[in-house]
C-alpha positions as CSV (number, residue, x, y, z in Angstrom):
1,M,-11.9,153.2,-112.8
2,S,-13.0,149.8,-114.0
3,N,-11.2,146.6,-113.3
4,S,-9.6,145.7,-116.6
5,S,-7.9,142.6,-115.4
6,E,-11.2,140.8,-114.8
7,G,-11.2,139.3,-118.3
8,T,-7.5,138.3,-118.1
9,G,-8.2,135.4,-115.8
10,I,-11.0,134.1,-118.0
11,A,-8.9,134.3,-121.1
12,F,-6.0,132.5,-119.4
13,L,-8.5,129.8,-118.3
14,F,-9.7,129.4,-121.9
15,V,-6.2,129.0,-123.1
16,V,-5.3,126.4,-120.5
17,V,-8.5,124.5,-121.2
18,T,-8.0,124.6,-125.0
19,I,-4.4,123.3,-124.6
20,G,-5.5,120.6,-122.2
21,S,-8.5,119.6,-124.3
22,W,-6.4,119.1,-127.4
23,L,-3.7,117.1,-125.5
24,G,-6.4,115.0,-123.8
25,S,-8.3,114.4,-127.0
26,G,-5.1,113.4,-128.7
27,Y,-4.3,110.9,-125.9
28,M,-7.9,109.6,-126.1
29,A,-7.8,109.3,-129.9
30,W,-4.4,107.6,-129.8
31,N,-5.7,104.9,-127.3
32,W,-8.8,104.5,-129.3
33,I,-7.2,104.0,-132.7
34,E,-3.8,102.6,-131.5
35,P,-2.0,103.3,-134.8
36,H,0.4,100.5,-135.9
37,S,0.4,101.1,-139.6
38,F,0.3,103.9,-142.1
39,G,-3.4,103.6,-142.6
40,S,-4.3,103.6,-138.9
41,T,-2.0,106.6,-138.5
42,L,-4.0,108.5,-141.1
43,V,-7.2,107.5,-139.3
44,F,-5.7,108.9,-136.1
45,L,-4.7,112.1,-137.8
46,F,-8.3,112.4,-139.0
47,V,-10.0,111.5,-135.7
48,W,-7.8,113.7,-133.4
49,P,-9.0,117.0,-134.8
50,L,-12.6,115.8,-134.6
51,C,-12.3,114.8,-131.0
52,G,-10.4,118.0,-130.2
53,Y,-13.0,120.2,-131.7
54,L,-15.8,118.5,-129.9
55,V,-14.1,118.5,-126.5
56,D,-12.9,122.1,-126.9
57,T,-16.4,123.3,-127.9
58,V,-18.1,121.5,-125.0
59,L,-15.6,122.8,-122.4
60,A,-15.8,126.3,-123.8
61,F,-19.6,126.3,-123.4
62,V,-19.3,125.0,-119.9
63,I,-16.8,127.7,-118.9
64,A,-18.8,130.4,-120.6
65,T,-22.0,129.2,-118.7
66,I,-20.2,129.2,-115.4
67,V,-18.8,132.7,-116.0
68,A,-22.2,134.0,-117.1
69,L,-23.7,132.6,-113.8
70,F,-21.1,134.4,-111.7
71,N,-21.4,137.7,-113.6
72,K,-25.1,138.3,-112.6
């Protein structure tokens, strides 16, 4: 029998990192933009997804690389 729960921990790690990266990038974008008006709020709502996508992608590649190194 194979160990089918091996990928469960990695999937859980990806979920935790994704949630953390989006919250962290939102905090980073909020401090960067500091919205005080309607226009700056719109800029924040535009910047947050960009930062979130970049941080999430970089962290996913880092985790995938580490997992690939340990699976050899």
